[in-house]
Structure formats: structure tokens, C-alpha cells
C-alpha atoms as an extended CHARMM CRD file, in Angstrom:
* protein
*
       287  EXT
         1         1  MET       CA            -77.7920000000      122.9240000000      224.3300000000  PROA      1               0.0000000000
         2         2  THR       CA            -78.0560000000      125.8570000000      221.9400000000  PROA      2               0.0000000000
         3         3  VAL       CA            -74.8210000000      127.2720000000      220.6150000000  PROA      3               0.0000000000
         4         4  GLY       CA            -73.6660000000      129.5450000000      217.8340000000  PROA      4               0.0000000000
         5         5  THR       CA            -75.5580000000      131.8950000000      215.5530000000  PROA      5               0.0000000000
         6         6  GLU       CA            -76.7770000000      131.6500000000      212.0030000000  PROA      6               0.0000000000
         7         7  ARG       CA            -73.9920000000      131.8180000000      209.4560000000  PROA      7               0.0000000000
         8         8  THR       CA            -73.8180000000      131.6370000000      205.6940000000  PROA      8               0.0000000000
         9         9  ALA       CA            -71.3980000000      128.7510000000      206.2170000000  PROA      9               0.0000000000
        10        10  ASP       CA            -71.4470000000      126.4330000000      209.2100000000  PROA      10              0.0000000000
        11        11  HSD       CA            -68.0860000000      126.8430000000      210.9090000000  PROA      11              0.0000000000
        12        12  GLY       CA            -69.2790000000      125.4050000000      214.1930000000  PROA      12              0.0000000000
        13        13  LEU       CA            -68.7250000000      127.1030000000      217.5280000000  PROA      13              0.0000000000
        14        14  PHE       CA            -65.9250000000      129.4340000000      216.4640000000  PROA      14              0.0000000000
        15        15  GLY       CA            -64.9540000000      130.0390000000      212.8330000000  PROA      15              0.0000000000
        16        16  PRO       CA            -62.0320000000      131.6250000000      210.9720000000  PROA      16              0.0000000000
        17        17  GLU       CA            -62.3470000000      135.0360000000      212.6610000000  PROA      17              0.0000000000
        18        18  SER       CA            -62.0930000000      133.5010000000      216.1440000000  PROA      18              0.0000000000
        19        19  VAL       CA            -59.0340000000      133.5210000000      218.3580000000  PROA      19              0.0000000000
        20        20  THR       CA            -59.7680000000      129.8740000000      219.1440000000  PROA      20              0.0000000000
        21        21  TRP       CA            -59.1500000000      128.6370000000      215.6290000000  PROA      21              0.0000000000
        22        22  ARG       CA            -55.9110000000      130.6110000000      215.3660000000  PROA      22              0.0000000000
        23        23  VAL       CA            -54.6480000000      129.2770000000      218.6980000000  PROA      23              0.0000000000
        24        24  HSD       CA            -55.5920000000      125.6440000000      218.1230000000  PROA      24              0.0000000000
        25        25  LEU       CA            -53.9410000000      125.5320000000      214.7130000000  PROA      25              0.0000000000
        26        26  GLU       CA            -50.5150000000      126.1810000000      216.2450000000  PROA      26              0.0000000000
        27        27  PRO       CA            -48.4100000000      122.9700000000      216.6520000000  PROA      27              0.0000000000
        28        28  VAL       CA            -46.8420000000      124.3200000000      219.8690000000  PROA      28              0.0000000000
        29        29  MET       CA            -50.2380000000      123.9290000000      221.5200000000  PROA      29              0.0000000000
        30        30  TRP       CA            -49.4950000000      120.2260000000      221.9740000000  PROA      30              0.0000000000
        31        31  VAL       CA            -47.4750000000      121.4230000000      224.9680000000  PROA      31              0.0000000000
        32        32  ALA       CA            -50.6160000000      123.1280000000      226.2790000000  PROA      32              0.0000000000
        33        33  GLY       CA            -52.5740000000      119.8980000000      225.9330000000  PROA      33              0.0000000000
        34        34  MET       CA            -50.0510000000      118.0710000000      228.0940000000  PROA      34              0.0000000000
        35        35  ARG       CA            -49.9890000000      120.9560000000      230.5760000000  PROA      35              0.0000000000
        36        36  ALA       CA            -53.7560000000      120.6430000000      230.8620000000  PROA      36              0.0000000000
        37        37  LEU       CA            -53.5100000000      116.9540000000      231.7720000000  PROA      37              0.0000000000
        38        38  LEU       CA            -50.8990000000      117.7030000000      234.4310000000  PROA      38              0.0000000000
        39        39  LEU       CA            -52.9360000000      120.5470000000      235.9330000000  PROA      39              0.0000000000
        40        40  GLN       CA            -56.2250000000      118.6260000000      235.8240000000  PROA      40              0.0000000000
        41        41  SER       CA            -54.5560000000      115.7130000000      237.6380000000  PROA      41              0.0000000000
        42        42  LEU       CA            -54.1290000000      117.8130000000      240.7880000000  PROA      42              0.0000000000
        43        43  HSD       CA            -57.8450000000      117.5700000000      241.6380000000  PROA      43              0.0000000000
        44        44  PRO       CA            -58.1130000000      114.3330000000      243.6970000000  PROA      44              0.0000000000
        45        45  TRP       CA            -61.6670000000      113.4040000000      242.6760000000  PROA      45              0.0000000000
        46        46  VAL       CA            -61.0940000000      114.2030000000      239.0160000000  PROA      46              0.0000000000
        47        47  MET       CA            -57.8710000000      112.2000000000      238.9760000000  PROA      47              0.0000000000
        48        48  ARG       CA            -59.3470000000      109.2180000000      240.7980000000  PROA      48              0.0000000000
        49        49  GLY       CA            -62.4720000000      109.1960000000      238.6660000000  PROA      49              0.0000000000
        50        50  THR       CA            -60.2980000000      109.2090000000      235.5560000000  PROA      50              0.0000000000
        51        51  TYR       CA            -58.0020000000      106.4960000000      236.9110000000  PROA      51              0.0000000000
        52        52  GLN       CA            -60.9180000000      104.2420000000      237.8410000000  PROA      52              0.0000000000
        53        53  ASN       CA            -62.7920000000      104.6160000000      234.5610000000  PROA      53              0.0000000000
        54        54  SER       CA            -60.3860000000      105.5170000000      231.7790000000  PROA      54              0.0000000000
        55        55  ALA       CA            -58.5250000000      103.2450000000      229.3780000000  PROA      55              0.0000000000
        56        56  LEU       CA            -55.6830000000      105.7770000000      229.4110000000  PROA      56              0.0000000000
        57        57  PHE       CA            -54.0540000000      103.7630000000      232.1920000000  PROA      57              0.0000000000
        58        58  ASP       CA            -54.2650000000      100.4410000000      230.3190000000  PROA      58              0.0000000000
        59        59  PRO       CA            -51.1900000000      100.0970000000      228.0690000000  PROA      59              0.0000000000
        60        60  ALA       CA            -53.1790000000       97.9870000000      225.6040000000  PROA      60              0.0000000000
        61        61  LYS       CA            -55.8770000000      100.6630000000      225.2290000000  PROA      61              0.0000000000
        62        62  ALA       CA            -54.1030000000      103.9290000000      226.0030000000  PROA      62              0.0000000000
        63        63  TRP       CA            -53.2130000000      104.9510000000      222.4440000000  PROA      63              0.0000000000
        64        64  PRO       CA            -56.7010000000      104.4450000000      220.9270000000  PROA      64              0.0000000000
        65        65  ARG       CA            -58.2160000000      106.2360000000      223.9380000000  PROA      65              0.0000000000
        66        66  PHE       CA            -55.8150000000      109.1540000000      223.4810000000  PROA      66              0.0000000000
        67        67  GLN       CA            -56.7000000000      109.3410000000      219.7960000000  PROA      67              0.0000000000
        68        68  ARG       CA            -60.4230000000      109.5070000000      220.6110000000  PROA      68              0.0000000000
        69        69  THR       CA            -59.7940000000      112.3920000000      223.0050000000  PROA      69              0.0000000000
        70        70  VAL       CA            -57.8260000000      114.2790000000      220.3340000000  PROA      70              0.0000000000
        71        71  GLU       CA            -60.6210000000      113.6330000000      217.8260000000  PROA      71              0.0000000000
        72        72  PHE       CA            -63.2380000000      115.0090000000      220.2260000000  PROA      72              0.0000000000
        73        73  VAL       CA            -61.2740000000      118.2130000000      220.8290000000  PROA      73              0.0000000000
        74        74  GLY       CA            -60.7920000000      118.5720000000      217.0700000000  PROA      74              0.0000000000
        75        75  THR       CA            -64.5030000000      118.1230000000      216.3910000000  PROA      75              0.0000000000
        76        76  ARG       CA            -65.4770000000      120.5090000000      219.1800000000  PROA      76              0.0000000000
        77        77  THR       CA            -63.1030000000      123.1340000000      217.7840000000  PROA      77              0.0000000000
        78        78  PHE       CA            -63.4330000000      122.7630000000      214.0220000000  PROA      78              0.0000000000
        79        79  GLY       CA            -66.5710000000      120.6750000000      213.4130000000  PROA      79              0.0000000000
        80        80  SER       CA            -69.9620000000      121.8870000000      212.2190000000  PROA      80              0.0000000000
        81        81  LEU       CA            -72.6580000000      122.6300000000      214.7710000000  PROA      81              0.0000000000
        82        82  ALA       CA            -74.2970000000      119.2790000000      214.0210000000  PROA      82              0.0000000000
        83        83  GLU       CA            -71.0000000000      117.4240000000      214.4520000000  PROA      83              0.0000000000
        84        84  VAL       CA            -70.3080000000      119.2390000000      217.7160000000  PROA      84              0.0000000000
        85        85  GLU       CA            -73.7690000000      118.3660000000      219.0250000000  PROA      85              0.0000000000
        86        86  VAL       CA            -73.3480000000      114.6750000000      218.2060000000  PROA      86              0.0000000000
        87        87  ALA       CA            -69.8700000000      114.5130000000      219.7630000000  PROA      87              0.0000000000
        88        88  GLY       CA            -70.9810000000      116.4460000000      222.8240000000  PROA      88              0.0000000000
        89        89  ALA       CA            -74.0480000000      114.2830000000      223.3690000000  PROA      89              0.0000000000
        90        90  ARG       CA            -71.9090000000      111.1450000000      223.1680000000  PROA      90              0.0000000000
        91        91  VAL       CA            -69.4500000000      112.4810000000      225.7650000000  PROA      91              0.0000000000
        92        92  ARG       CA            -72.2200000000      113.7020000000      228.0840000000  PROA      92              0.0000000000
        93        93  ARG       CA            -73.9880000000      110.3510000000      227.8580000000  PROA      93              0.0000000000
        94        94  LEU       CA            -70.7830000000      108.4340000000      228.6210000000  PROA      94              0.0000000000
        95        95  HSD       CA            -69.8600000000      110.6520000000      231.5780000000  PROA      95              0.0000000000
        96        96  HSD       CA            -73.3780000000      110.4020000000      233.0090000000  PROA      96              0.0000000000
        97        97  MET       CA            -73.0170000000      106.6150000000      233.2480000000  PROA      97              0.0000000000
        98        98  LEU       CA            -69.7370000000      106.6350000000      235.1490000000  PROA      98              0.0000000000
        99        99  ARG       CA            -69.0110000000      106.8590000000      238.8660000000  PROA      99              0.0000000000
       100       100  GLY       CA            -65.8440000000      107.2040000000      240.8910000000  PROA      100             0.0000000000
       101       101  VAL       CA            -65.0200000000      106.2340000000      244.4670000000  PROA      101             0.0000000000
       102       102  ASP       CA            -62.9600000000      108.2840000000      246.9150000000  PROA      102             0.0000000000
       103       103  PRO       CA            -60.8400000000      105.6050000000      248.6640000000  PROA      103             0.0000000000
       104       104  GLU       CA            -60.3490000000      107.7990000000      251.7300000000  PROA      104             0.0000000000
       105       105  SER       CA            -64.0420000000      108.3630000000      252.5140000000  PROA      105             0.0000000000
       106       106  GLY       CA            -65.6330000000      105.5680000000      250.4960000000  PROA      106             0.0000000000
       107       107  ARG       CA            -67.9300000000      108.1380000000      248.9270000000  PROA      107             0.0000000000
       108       108  ARG       CA            -69.1590000000      107.5040000000      245.3870000000  PROA      108             0.0000000000
       109       109  PHE       CA            -69.4130000000      110.5020000000      243.0740000000  PROA      109             0.0000000000
       110       110  PRO       CA            -70.6170000000      111.0650000000      239.5060000000  PROA      110             0.0000000000
       111       111  ILE       CA            -67.9670000000      111.7080000000      236.8870000000  PROA      111             0.0000000000
       112       112  ASP       CA            -70.1110000000      114.4790000000      235.4230000000  PROA      112             0.0000000000
       113       113  ALA       CA            -70.4490000000      116.4010000000      238.7010000000  PROA      113             0.0000000000
       114       114  PRO       CA            -70.3230000000      120.1300000000      237.8360000000  PROA      114             0.0000000000
       115       115  GLU       CA            -67.2950000000      120.7920000000      240.0740000000  PROA      115             0.0000000000
       116       116  GLY       CA            -65.2380000000      118.1780000000      238.2600000000  PROA      116             0.0000000000
       117       117  LEU       CA            -66.3650000000      119.2620000000      234.7970000000  PROA      117             0.0000000000
       118       118  LEU       CA            -65.5620000000      122.8790000000      235.5970000000  PROA      118             0.0000000000
       119       119  TRP       CA            -62.1070000000      121.9800000000      236.8980000000  PROA      119             0.0000000000
       120       120  VAL       CA            -61.2980000000      119.9700000000      233.7690000000  PROA      120             0.0000000000
       121       121  HSD       CA            -62.5110000000      122.7980000000      231.5390000000  PROA      121             0.0000000000
       122       122  CYS       CA            -60.5960000000      125.4970000000      233.4130000000  PROA      122             0.0000000000
       123       123  GLY       CA            -57.4250000000      123.3890000000      233.5430000000  PROA      123             0.0000000000
       124       124  GLU       CA            -57.6100000000      123.0190000000      229.7760000000  PROA      124             0.0000000000
       125       125  ILE       CA            -58.3590000000      126.6640000000      229.0080000000  PROA      125             0.0000000000
       126       126  ASP       CA            -55.7800000000      128.0350000000      231.4500000000  PROA      126             0.0000000000
       127       127  SER       CA            -53.1810000000      125.8340000000      229.7910000000  PROA      127             0.0000000000
       128       128  TYR       CA            -54.0700000000      126.8690000000      226.2520000000  PROA      128             0.0000000000
       129       129  VAL       CA            -54.2400000000      130.5760000000      226.9920000000  PROA      129             0.0000000000
       130       130  ASP       CA            -51.0380000000      130.5320000000      229.0680000000  PROA      130             0.0000000000
       131       131  VAL       CA            -49.0030000000      128.7500000000      226.4040000000  PROA      131             0.0000000000
       132       132  ALA       CA            -50.4910000000      130.8710000000      223.6020000000  PROA      132             0.0000000000
       133       133  ARG       CA            -49.6430000000      134.0720000000      225.4650000000  PROA      133             0.0000000000
       134       134  ARG       CA            -46.0900000000      133.0100000000      226.3240000000  PROA      134             0.0000000000
       135       135  ALA       CA            -45.3940000000      131.6740000000      222.8200000000  PROA      135             0.0000000000
       136       136  GLY       CA            -46.3940000000      135.0140000000      221.3100000000  PROA      136             0.0000000000
       137       137  ILE       CA            -49.4940000000      133.7170000000      219.5420000000  PROA      137             0.0000000000
       138       138  VAL       CA            -51.8940000000      136.1570000000      221.2210000000  PROA      138             0.0000000000
       139       139  ASP       CA            -51.6530000000      139.4860000000      223.0100000000  PROA      139             0.0000000000
       140       140  ALA       CA            -53.4460000000      140.3310000000      226.2570000000  PROA      140             0.0000000000
       141       141  ALA       CA            -56.7370000000      141.3500000000      224.6190000000  PROA      141             0.0000000000
       142       142  GLU       CA            -56.7670000000      138.2900000000      222.3820000000  PROA      142             0.0000000000
       143       143  ALA       CA            -56.0490000000      136.0640000000      225.3860000000  PROA      143             0.0000000000
       144       144  ASP       CA            -59.1500000000      137.4430000000      227.1080000000  PROA      144             0.0000000000
       145       145  ALA       CA            -61.1430000000      136.8860000000      223.9160000000  PROA      145             0.0000000000
       146       146  TYR       CA            -59.9750000000      133.2780000000      223.8200000000  PROA      146             0.0000000000
       147       147  VAL       CA            -61.1780000000      132.6490000000      227.3820000000  PROA      147             0.0000000000
       148       148  ALA       CA            -64.5300000000      134.2580000000      226.5640000000  PROA      148             0.0000000000
       149       149  GLU       CA            -64.9300000000      132.1010000000      223.4450000000  PROA      149             0.0000000000
       150       150  SER       CA            -64.1380000000      128.9810000000      225.4640000000  PROA      150             0.0000000000
       151       151  VAL       CA            -67.4300000000      129.2970000000      227.3370000000  PROA      151             0.0000000000
       152       152  ARG       CA            -69.0540000000      127.8410000000      224.2090000000  PROA      152             0.0000000000
       153       153  ALA       CA            -66.8490000000      124.7510000000      224.5280000000  PROA      153             0.0000000000
       154       154  ALA       CA            -67.8490000000      124.3810000000      228.1780000000  PROA      154             0.0000000000
       155       155  GLU       CA            -71.5020000000      124.1050000000      227.1620000000  PROA      155             0.0000000000
       156       156  VAL       CA            -70.6580000000      121.1170000000      224.9680000000  PROA      156             0.0000000000
       157       157  VAL       CA            -69.7780000000      118.9730000000      228.0000000000  PROA      157             0.0000000000
       158       158  GLY       CA            -72.8440000000      120.1030000000      229.9420000000  PROA      158             0.0000000000
       159       159  LEU       CA            -71.6510000000      123.0900000000      231.9770000000  PROA      159             0.0000000000
       160       160  ASP       CA            -73.8650000000      126.0680000000      232.7390000000  PROA      160             0.0000000000
       161       161  PRO       CA            -72.1760000000      129.0150000000      230.9590000000  PROA      161             0.0000000000
       162       162  ALA       CA            -73.1000000000      131.2870000000      233.8610000000  PROA      162             0.0000000000
       163       163  VAL       CA            -70.5310000000      129.5520000000      236.1100000000  PROA      163             0.0000000000
       164       164  VAL       CA            -67.7090000000      129.3530000000      233.5760000000  PROA      164             0.0000000000
       165       165  PRO       CA            -64.8940000000      131.9630000000      233.7410000000  PROA      165             0.0000000000
       166       166  ALA       CA            -65.1310000000      134.3150000000      230.7720000000  PROA      166             0.0000000000
       167       167  SER       CA            -61.9250000000      136.3110000000      231.2400000000  PROA      167             0.0000000000
       168       168  ARG       CA            -58.3670000000      135.7130000000      232.4050000000  PROA      168             0.0000000000
       169       169  ALA       CA            -59.1050000000      137.5460000000      235.6410000000  PROA      169             0.0000000000
       170       170  GLU       CA            -62.0930000000      135.2930000000      236.3540000000  PROA      170             0.0000000000
       171       171  LEU       CA            -60.0290000000      132.2380000000      235.4520000000  PROA      171             0.0000000000
       172       172  ALA       CA            -57.2060000000      133.2900000000      237.7990000000  PROA      172             0.0000000000
       173       173  ALA       CA            -59.6960000000      133.9060000000      240.6200000000  PROA      173             0.0000000000
       174       174  TYR       CA            -61.2050000000      130.4470000000      240.0830000000  PROA      174             0.0000000000
       175       175  LEU       CA            -57.7920000000      128.7540000000      240.2260000000  PROA      175             0.0000000000
       176       176  ALA       CA            -56.9480000000      130.6490000000      243.4160000000  PROA      176             0.0000000000
       177       177  ARG       CA            -60.1840000000      129.4120000000      245.0270000000  PROA      177             0.0000000000
       178       178  MET       CA            -59.4330000000      125.8350000000      244.0120000000  PROA      178             0.0000000000
       179       179  ARG       CA            -55.8330000000      125.6410000000      245.2150000000  PROA      179             0.0000000000
       180       180  PRO       CA            -56.6590000000      124.5270000000      248.7920000000  PROA      180             0.0000000000
       181       181  ARG       CA            -58.4960000000      121.5040000000      247.3480000000  PROA      181             0.0000000000
       182       182  LEU       CA            -55.6260000000      120.3800000000      245.1430000000  PROA      182             0.0000000000
       183       183  ARG       CA            -52.8590000000      117.8710000000      245.8290000000  PROA      183             0.0000000000
       184       184  VAL       CA            -50.8600000000      115.1020000000      244.2180000000  PROA      184             0.0000000000
       185       185  THR       CA            -52.4610000000      111.6940000000      244.7330000000  PROA      185             0.0000000000
       186       186  ASP       CA            -50.8820000000      108.3250000000      244.0030000000  PROA      186             0.0000000000
       187       187  GLU       CA            -53.0440000000      108.1910000000      240.8870000000  PROA      187             0.0000000000
       188       188  ALA       CA            -51.6200000000      111.5360000000      239.7270000000  PROA      188             0.0000000000
       189       189  ARG       CA            -48.0660000000      110.2410000000      240.1980000000  PROA      189             0.0000000000
       190       190  ILE       CA            -48.9200000000      107.2440000000      238.0380000000  PROA      190             0.0000000000
       191       191  ALA       CA            -50.4010000000      109.5480000000      235.4000000000  PROA      191             0.0000000000
       192       192  VAL       CA            -47.3290000000      111.7720000000      235.2910000000  PROA      192             0.0000000000
       193       193  GLY       CA            -45.0660000000      108.7440000000      235.0940000000  PROA      193             0.0000000000
       194       194  GLY       CA            -47.1270000000      107.4860000000      232.1730000000  PROA      194             0.0000000000
       195       195  LEU       CA            -46.6860000000      110.7780000000      230.3270000000  PROA      195             0.0000000000
       196       196  LEU       CA            -42.9440000000      110.9550000000      230.9110000000  PROA      196             0.0000000000
       197       197  ALA       CA            -42.4750000000      107.2710000000      229.9690000000  PROA      197             0.0000000000
       198       198  PRO       CA            -45.5570000000      106.3830000000      227.8830000000  PROA      198             0.0000000000
       199       199  PRO       CA            -46.5750000000      102.7120000000      228.2230000000  PROA      199             0.0000000000
       200       200  VAL       CA            -47.5990000000      102.3860000000      224.5740000000  PROA      200             0.0000000000
       201       201  PRO       CA            -47.1780000000       98.7620000000      223.4410000000  PROA      201             0.0000000000
       202       202  PRO       CA            -45.1100000000       98.2260000000      220.2810000000  PROA      202             0.0000000000
       203       203  GLY       CA            -47.2830000000       98.3250000000      217.1850000000  PROA      203             0.0000000000
       204       204  GLU       CA            -50.0460000000      100.3610000000      218.8300000000  PROA      204             0.0000000000
       205       205  ALA       CA            -48.6180000000      103.7260000000      217.7680000000  PROA      205             0.0000000000
       206       206  PRO       CA            -45.8620000000      105.1280000000      215.5120000000  PROA      206             0.0000000000
       207       207  ALA       CA            -42.3580000000      104.4110000000      216.7500000000  PROA      207             0.0000000000
       208       208  TRP       CA            -41.6320000000      108.0750000000      217.4590000000  PROA      208             0.0000000000
       209       209  THR       CA            -44.7260000000      108.4800000000      219.6550000000  PROA      209             0.0000000000
       210       210  ARG       CA            -43.1110000000      107.5740000000      222.9730000000  PROA      210             0.0000000000
       211       211  ALA       CA            -40.2540000000      110.0390000000      222.5360000000  PROA      211             0.0000000000
       212       212  ALA       CA            -42.5700000000      112.8090000000      221.3230000000  PROA      212             0.0000000000
       213       213  ILE       CA            -45.0160000000      112.3850000000      224.2120000000  PROA      213             0.0000000000
       214       214  SER       CA            -42.2000000000      112.2470000000      226.7540000000  PROA      214             0.0000000000
       215       215  ALA       CA            -40.4930000000      115.3830000000      225.4060000000  PROA      215             0.0000000000
       216       216  THR       CA            -43.7760000000      117.2800000000      225.2270000000  PROA      216             0.0000000000
       217       217  ALA       CA            -44.7100000000      116.2730000000      228.7790000000  PROA      217             0.0000000000
       218       218  THR       CA            -41.3050000000      117.4030000000      230.0670000000  PROA      218             0.0000000000
       219       219  ALA       CA            -41.8010000000      120.8100000000      228.4480000000  PROA      219             0.0000000000
       220       220  ALA       CA            -45.3390000000      120.9730000000      229.8060000000  PROA      220             0.0000000000
       221       221  LEU       CA            -44.1490000000      120.3830000000      233.3730000000  PROA      221             0.0000000000
       222       222  ALA       CA            -41.9180000000      123.4340000000      233.0790000000  PROA      222             0.0000000000
       223       223  THR       CA            -44.8610000000      125.6060000000      231.9600000000  PROA      223             0.0000000000
       224       224  LEU       CA            -47.0470000000      124.7910000000      234.9680000000  PROA      224             0.0000000000
       225       225  PRO       CA            -47.6670000000      127.5430000000      237.5340000000  PROA      225             0.0000000000
       226       226  ARG       CA            -44.9950000000      127.6450000000      240.2330000000  PROA      226             0.0000000000
       227       227  TRP       CA            -47.4010000000      126.3690000000      242.9000000000  PROA      227             0.0000000000
       228       228  ALA       CA            -48.3340000000      123.4060000000      240.7120000000  PROA      228             0.0000000000
       229       229  ARG       CA            -44.7010000000      122.5350000000      240.0300000000  PROA      229             0.0000000000
       230       230  ARG       CA            -44.0400000000      122.5770000000      243.7650000000  PROA      230             0.0000000000
       231       231  MET       CA            -46.9460000000      120.1690000000      244.3190000000  PROA      231             0.0000000000
       232       232  TYR       CA            -45.2250000000      117.7690000000      241.9200000000  PROA      232             0.0000000000
       233       233  GLY       CA            -41.9830000000      118.1490000000      243.8760000000  PROA      233             0.0000000000
       234       234  LEU       CA            -40.2820000000      120.3080000000      241.2570000000  PROA      234             0.0000000000
       235       235  PRO       CA            -38.5780000000      123.6930000000      241.6920000000  PROA      235             0.0000000000
       236       236  GLY       CA            -40.9340000000      126.6630000000      241.5430000000  PROA      236             0.0000000000
       237       237  LEU       CA            -38.2650000000      129.1240000000      240.4500000000  PROA      237             0.0000000000
       238       238  PRO       CA            -38.7580000000      132.2360000000      238.2890000000  PROA      238             0.0000000000
       239       239  THR       CA            -35.8350000000      131.0990000000      236.1370000000  PROA      239             0.0000000000
       240       240  THR       CA            -37.8580000000      128.0200000000      235.1460000000  PROA      240             0.0000000000
       241       241  ASP       CA            -40.6710000000      130.2930000000      233.9600000000  PROA      241             0.0000000000
       242       242  LEU       CA            -38.2630000000      132.3470000000      231.8690000000  PROA      242             0.0000000000
       243       243  ALA       CA            -36.6820000000      129.2560000000      230.3390000000  PROA      243             0.0000000000
       244       244  ALA       CA            -40.0690000000      127.7110000000      229.5900000000  PROA      244             0.0000000000
       245       245  SER       CA            -41.2930000000      130.8950000000      227.8900000000  PROA      245             0.0000000000
       246       246  ALA       CA            -38.1250000000      131.0620000000      225.7790000000  PROA      246             0.0000000000
       247       247  LEU       CA            -38.6300000000      127.4180000000      224.8130000000  PROA      247             0.0000000000
       248       248  LEU       CA            -42.2290000000      128.0880000000      223.7290000000  PROA      248             0.0000000000
       249       249  VAL       CA            -41.1960000000      131.0630000000      221.5940000000  PROA      249             0.0000000000
       250       250  GLY       CA            -38.4480000000      128.9880000000      220.0060000000  PROA      250             0.0000000000
       251       251  LEU       CA            -40.7600000000      126.0670000000      219.3000000000  PROA      251             0.0000000000
       252       252  ARG       CA            -43.3200000000      128.3330000000      217.7080000000  PROA      252             0.0000000000
       253       253  ARG       CA            -40.7290000000      129.9860000000      215.4760000000  PROA      253             0.0000000000
       254       254  ALA       CA            -39.3410000000      126.5980000000      214.4730000000  PROA      254             0.0000000000
       255       255  THR       CA            -42.7580000000      125.1950000000      213.5480000000  PROA      255             0.0000000000
       256       256  ASP       CA            -43.4990000000      128.3200000000      211.4860000000  PROA      256             0.0000000000
       257       257  LEU       CA            -40.6070000000      127.2960000000      209.2140000000  PROA      257             0.0000000000
       258       258  LEU       CA            -41.8830000000      123.7560000000      208.7050000000  PROA      258             0.0000000000
       259       259  PRO       CA            -44.5930000000      122.4950000000      206.3310000000  PROA      259             0.0000000000
       260       260  ASP       CA            -48.0500000000      122.0570000000      207.7870000000  PROA      260             0.0000000000
       261       261  PRO       CA            -48.2390000000      118.7720000000      209.7090000000  PROA      261             0.0000000000
       262       262  PRO       CA            -50.7090000000      116.1170000000      208.5040000000  PROA      262             0.0000000000
       263       263  ALA       CA            -54.2290000000      116.8040000000      209.7240000000  PROA      263             0.0000000000
       264       264  PRO       CA            -57.8680000000      115.7740000000      209.1860000000  PROA      264             0.0000000000
       265       265  PRO       CA            -59.8060000000      117.5300000000      206.3970000000  PROA      265             0.0000000000
       266       266  GLU       CA            -61.6070000000      119.9110000000      208.7810000000  PROA      266             0.0000000000
       267       267  VAL       CA            -58.2930000000      121.1430000000      210.1740000000  PROA      267             0.0000000000
       268       268  ARG       CA            -56.8070000000      121.6310000000      206.6890000000  PROA      268             0.0000000000
       269       269  GLU       CA            -59.9020000000      123.6150000000      205.7390000000  PROA      269             0.0000000000
       270       270  ALA       CA            -59.6280000000      125.6800000000      208.9120000000  PROA      270             0.0000000000
       271       271  ARG       CA            -56.0220000000      126.5490000000      208.0380000000  PROA      271             0.0000000000
       272       272  ARG       CA            -57.1340000000      127.7710000000      204.6160000000  PROA      272             0.0000000000
       273       273  LEU       CA            -60.0020000000      129.8390000000      206.0210000000  PROA      273             0.0000000000
       274       274  VAL       CA            -57.8660000000      131.4370000000      208.7340000000  PROA      274             0.0000000000
       275       275  ARG       CA            -55.2220000000      132.3900000000      206.1910000000  PROA      275             0.0000000000
       276       276  GLU       CA            -57.8790000000      133.9440000000      203.9720000000  PROA      276             0.0000000000
       277       277  ALA       CA            -59.3530000000      135.8330000000      206.9130000000  PROA      277             0.0000000000
       278       278  ARG       CA            -55.9480000000      137.1850000000      207.8930000000  PROA      278             0.0000000000
       279       279  ALA       CA            -55.1810000000      138.1880000000      204.3020000000  PROA      279             0.0000000000
       280       280  ALA       CA            -58.5080000000      140.0060000000      204.1050000000  PROA      280             0.0000000000
       281       281  ARG       CA            -57.5030000000      142.0120000000      207.1870000000  PROA      281             0.0000000000
       282       282  GLY       CA            -54.0940000000      142.7380000000      205.7180000000  PROA      282             0.0000000000
       283       283  VAL       CA            -52.2870000000      140.7250000000      208.3600000000  PROA      283             0.0000000000
       284       284  ARG       CA            -49.1810000000      138.8950000000      207.2510000000  PROA      284             0.0000000000
       285       285  GLY       CA            -48.0720000000      135.6020000000      208.6750000000  PROA      285             0.0000000000
       286       286  ALA       CA            -48.6890000000      131.9000000000      208.3990000000  PROA      286             0.0000000000
       287       287  VAL       CA            -50.7330000000      129.5070000000      210.5050000000  PROA      287             0.0000000000
């Protein structure tokens, strides 16, 4: 995989001038992360492959597994090119070793099949760009730029960039093509139940973790597309969309008033660089 261009400083795949850094530094994007999990779970093979291979469904291992996923996304977004390559190679190697089984047909399938990887990627990016747009973080042009930048992230997990949506219109067309293949499996119901009532054993995570995950997942359900909410047996009403958008705007405004949350060194450095980049452009505001 070859990504990025030569820079005087190695800011990885994106850098302080990117829309991606600005979006991913917003605390409200935790809602987008949960939305991505809920949307991704609607693909039967993806959900079953995850259920059969992931420690996320083992209460004794779920929290460490979740932390590793967060660390990977952080490295992919804010790490140096070398760090991204190492993290990506590790994930690609792990996925290549794993197989899932469709219980209905008995067919075995590779976890790193391109269709599944593309669905996971698009579920993630659609969630991030949707929440960022509705929370007022990006305008329409910046939302398109974010989707275009995300093609670099898709390469990290082994996808051919030629097949990855590079605009919101392409992303919407992809989701429309996929809808007939989507449904809620028993495994997806278990996953959603685990998000709404996290089975984190005492001592494995901070005491507030269960409540925070549950509240975030509840908000994320409301931000899903109407057709996805209906698949989960929830109302697909326009009023829910309006309420969810108002909630996202409110959350973003509230977090703007709070001190920066604790973060790894690369994220703290990214905050500083983005602020400097915005100041250099004469743009006011905090990240």
C-alpha cells in the first residue's frame, strides 16, 4: 500500500489542513462511532463473521477489545505514515486468518472479503459524515471532502480505492444498492442489546462506562437512516430526524464549552496543529 505524499512533517494520511482531523477531534463523533456499529450490523455476513470471531461479545474481553479498536482508528487518523502502515498490516493479517460461517447455507466466507470490508468502511464513513453535517461541524462541500479523504483510510484495511465511494452522492448510491441485502439477524439483536446494556464486568472499565455507552448508543439509534431504524423495529418518523439533529447540535455546543477531554499524545498534538492551521486562515473557533 502506498499512501500520502512527501511532507516536511509526517502527519500521516491526513494532517491539520484536512477535514478528517477536524471532524475526528469533535467529542460528539462518539455518537457517529456507535451509529457505524449499528449500521454495519445490518449486513448478515459482516455481523455473523464479527459475532463468530470477535471478543466484543465476551463480557470478560469486550472492554479491552473495544479499546484496541479505538486505538486503531486513532492511529489510522492521527498516526505517522509508518505507524499507520504497521497498524494496517496487523489488521489485514488478522482479518486474512479469520473465517465466518453462514448458518443458513453452511457456506464459509473470509472475513476480509472485499464486499464485507467495503460495507464496514462505508457504514463508518456514512455515519461520521452524517453526524458531522447534522451537528454543524462541516458544510456540504466539506462533507464531500471528508468522504473523498476517507478513501485513504479504506486502503489501510486492504480495499482497492477504485471501488470506494469518493463523494456523498457515490456513498448514497452504494447504500441504496446494498439495502436489499440488509436485515436484522439474531446476532445483530444481541449486538444492539450489548450496546444499550453493555456487559462490561466490574473492574474492567471505569464505573461510568456502562452509562456512557448506553446513552451514546441510544442517541446513535435515533441518528440512523429511517429505513435502518425501521429494520430495528423503531419508528422511521421525520420528527425523530429533527430531534436527533437538534440533539447533535446541542451536544456539540455543550462540548465546545468544556475543557479538552483526556487523549493520547498524538491527539493532543493534532488539536494544537488544527488550531494553528485555523488561526493561520483567520478562522475563529475551538476544536
